C-alpha positions in Angstrom: 25.2 -36.5 49.1 21.5 -37.0 48.9 19.7 -36.4 45.6 17.6 -33.2 45.6 14.1 -33.3 44.2 13.6 -31.4 41.0 10.8 -28.8 41.2 7.9 -29.8 39.0 6.3 -26.9 37.1 2.9 -26.5 35.5 2.7 -25.1 31.9 1.7 -21.4 31.7 -1.0 -21.1 29.0 -2.4 -17.6 29.8 -0.2 -14.5 29.6 0.3 -13.0 33.1 2.0 -9.5 33.5 4.4 -10.8 36.1 4.9 -14.2 34.4 8.3 -15.6 34.9 10.3 -18.8 34.8 11.5 -20.3 38.1 15.1 -21.6 38.0 16.2 -23.9 40.8 19.8 -24.1 42.0 20.5 -27.9 42.3 23.2 -27.3 44.9 21.4 -24.9 47.3 17.8 -25.7 46.5 17.1 -22.0 46.1 14.6 -21.0 43.4 15.0 -17.8 41.3 12.4 -16.0 39.3 13.3 -14.7 35.7 10.7 -12.6 33.9 9.5 -13.9 30.6 9.9 -10.4 29.0 13.7 -10.7 29.7 13.9 -13.9 27.7 11.7 -13.6 24.6 13.1 -11.9 21.5 11.5 -8.5 21.1 14.6 -6.7 19.8 12.8 -5.6 16.6 10.0 -3.9 18.5 11.6 -2.7 21.7 10.2 0.8 21.3 6.6 -0.6 21.3 7.1 -3.4 23.9 4.0 -3.6 26.2 4.4 -1.9 29.5 1.9 -2.7 32.2 2.3 0.7 33.9 1.3 2.7 30.8 -2.2 3.7 29.6 -2.9 3.1 25.9 -5.3 4.7 23.5 -7.5 3.2 20.8 -5.2 2.2 17.8 -2.0 2.0 19.8 0.3 -0.8 18.8 2.4 -2.9 21.2 4.5 -6.0 21.1 4.0 -8.7 23.7 5.1 -12.4 23.7 6.5 -12.1 20.1 3.1 -10.8 18.8 1.8 -7.4 17.8 -1.4 -6.2 19.4 -3.7 -3.3 18.6 -5.5 -1.4 21.4 -9.3 -1.3 21.0 -10.1 1.6 23.2 -8.8 4.6 25.0 -7.6 4.5 28.6 -6.5 0.9 28.1 -4.6 0.4 31.4 -3.7 -2.8 33.3 -5.2 -5.2 30.7 -2.6 -7.6 29.4 -2.7 -8.3 25.6 -4.2 -11.7 25.0 -6.5 -11.7 28.0 -9.5 -9.6 26.7 -10.4 -9.0 23.1 -12.4 -6.0 24.1 -9.1 -4.3 24.9 -6.5 -5.9 22.6 -6.7 -7.6 19.2 -3.7 -9.5 17.7 -2.4 -8.3 14.3 -2.6 -11.4 12.1 -0.3 -10.1 9.3 2.3 -12.8 8.8 5.9 -11.8 9.6 8.4 -13.3 7.1 12.1 -13.0 6.6 11.4 -12.8 2.8 9.3 -10.2 1.0 5.6 -10.8 1.6 2.6 -10.1 -0.5 1.0 -6.8 0.6 -1.6 -7.1 3.4 -3.2 -4.5 5.5 -1.7 -4.5 8.9 1.2 -3.2 11.0 4.7 -2.7 9.6 7.6 -2.2 12.0 10.6 -3.0 9.9 12.6 0.1 9.0 13.2 -1.3 5.5 9.7 -2.8 4.9 9.1 -4.0 1.4 6.1 -5.9 -0.2 4.9 -7.3 -3.4 1.6 -5.9 -4.6 -0.6 -7.1 -7.4 -1.4 -4.2 -9.8 -3.5 -5.3 -12.8 -2.0 -8.6 -13.7 1.5 -7.7 -12.7 3.2 -8.4 -9.4 5.1 -5.2 -8.4 7.7 -4.5 -5.7 7.1 -1.6 -3.4 8.8 -0.2 -0.3 7.4 1.7 2.6 9.0 5.2 2.5 7.0 6.7 5.3 9.3 7.1 8.4 6.4 6.3 10.8 7.0 3.1 12.8 4.9 1.2 13.6 3.0 2.0 10.4 -0.6 0.9 10.3 -1.5 0.2 6.7 -5.1 0.1 5.6 -5.3 0.8 1.9 -2.2 0.5 -0.4 -3.5 2.7 -3.2 -4.6 5.5 -0.9 -1.2 5.4 0.9 0.7 5.2 -2.4 -1.1 8.4 -3.5 -0.1 10.0 -0.2 3.5 9.2 -0.8 3.9 6.6 1.9 4.8 3.8 -0.5 7.1 3.8 -3.5 6.8 1.4 -6.4 10.2 0.0 -7.3 9.5 -2.3 -10.2 7.4 -2.4 -13.3 6.6 0.5 -15.6 3.7 -0.3 -17.9 0.1 -0.9 -16.9 -2.8 -2.0 -19.1 -6.1 -0.8 -17.7 -9.6 0.4 -18.5 -10.4 4.1 -18.1 -13.8 5.6 -17.5 -15.4 7.6 -20.4 -18.6 8.2 -18.5 -18.1 11.8 -17.4 -16.7 14.9 -19.1 -13.1 14.0 -18.2 -11.0 11.0 -19.3 -8.4 10.8 -16.6 -5.0 9.5 -17.4 -3.5 8.6 -13.9 0.1 7.7 -13.6 -0.1 6.8 -9.9 0.6 3.1 -10.5 2.8 3.2 -13.6 4.8 5.6 -15.8 3.6 4.0 -19.0 -0.1 3.4 -19.6 -2.1 1.5 -22.2 -5.7 2.6 -21.6 -9.0 1.5 -23.2 -12.2 3.5 -22.9 -14.9 1.9 -20.8 -17.6 2.7 -23.4 -18.1 4.5 -26.7 -19.1 8.2 -26.4 -20.6 10.9 -28.6 -19.9 14.1 -26.6 -16.8 16.3 -26.1 -14.3 15.1 -23.4 -11.3 16.6 -21.6 -8.1 14.5 -21.4 -6.8 15.2 -17.9 -3.5 13.9 -16.5 -3.0 13.2 -12.8 0.3 12.2 -11.1 1.9 13.4 -14.3 5.3 13.9 -12.7 5.7 10.1 -12.9 4.4 9.9 -16.5 6.4 8.9 -19.5 3.8 7.9 -22.1 0.3 6.7 -22.7 -1.8 5.1 -25.4 -5.5 5.7 -25.4 -8.0 3.4 -27.3 -11.5 4.8 -27.6 -14.6 4.6 -29.8 -16.7 7.6 -30.8 -20.2 7.6 -32.3 -20.4 11.2 -33.2 -17.8 13.6 -34.7 -19.0 16.2 -32.1 -16.8 14.2 -29.6 -13.9 16.7 -29.7 -11.1 16.0 -27.3 -9.5 18.8 -25.3 -6.1 18.0 -23.9 -5.4 19.8 -20.6 -1.7 20.6 -20.2 1.3 21.1 -22.3 0.4 19.1 -25.4 1.7 19.5 -29.0 0.9 17.6 -32.1 1.3 17.7 -35.9 -1.8 15.8 -36.6 -4.1 17.4 -39.2 -7.1 17.4 -36.8 -5.1 19.2 -34.1 -5.8 22.8 -33.1 -2.7 24.1 -31.4 -4.3 27.2 -29.9 -7.2 25.4 -28.3 -5.3 22.1 -27.8 -8.2 20.2 -29.2 -8.4 17.2 -31.5 -11.5 16.8 -33.7 -12.4 13.5 -35.2 -13.1 13.4 -38.9 -15.3 10.3 -38.7 -16.9 8.0 -36.2 -15.2 4.7 -35.2 -12.3 3.4 -33.1 -9.2 5.5 -32.6 -5.8 5.2 -30.9 -3.8 8.2 -29.6 -0.3 7.9 -28.4 1.5 10.7 -26.4 5.0 10.8 -25.1 6.6 13.2 -22.6 9.9 14.7 -23.7 10.7 16.3 -20.4 9.0 19.6 -21.3 5.9 18.8 -23.4 3.6 15.9 -24.2 4.0 15.1 -27.8 1.0 13.4 -29.5 3.0 11.2 -31.8 0.4 9.3 -33.5 -3.4 9.3 -34.1 -4.7 6.2 -35.7 -8.3 5.6 -37.0 -11.0 5.7 -37.6 -11.2 1.9 -37.5 -14.6 0.3 -38.2 
């Protein structure tokens, strides 16, 4: 039996919508065509696999040749991802079998989790939004919207602004806070809590230069400190200098456990 000549193939370097792999039957010499899309692994993103007969809008996400692509304009029809950057841009967020460091990009995994650097601490977070694919732009904004949930870490040391009339104690990133005032102040301030449902305790370090700098605590605060007015929920300094106030939530009220100062 004569030897049959093997078909020589050129490498395909540019994606083509109908791209396939020819397979030759060595017995009959017949050549068969198998579409690339039937061979590559897109199981994780089947629901967003690129379809050449669909029209895509700006921001739509598709998978093609094991890569995620973002449409750059409306009425994006008939342009294959990877052939024109005016129509499609590849998402460059690395895909890993481990837990990656947070990066803005597209998340398709149902159980997506990331590490995110908050202050000097690496924290674990999971994507609780049910939207997939999820296009993440800003972690903090999305955390405040309830799209992400922090799973590790509780205490955060940070600076808090004392420039305005309010000193805001924000529990978005941690349930326990150690806060230092950004600058000394001489005028009255309101202590305002945000995202307080997550809060357990806070310590506030600040420096006042005038005893007129009365602090008004907005919310359910109680204290046994001698400078505390329970009706007005205000604390009045008796001298200028540095102070530390610690408050703990007992499930009903915020207890101002300790006021230390004035330190000079």
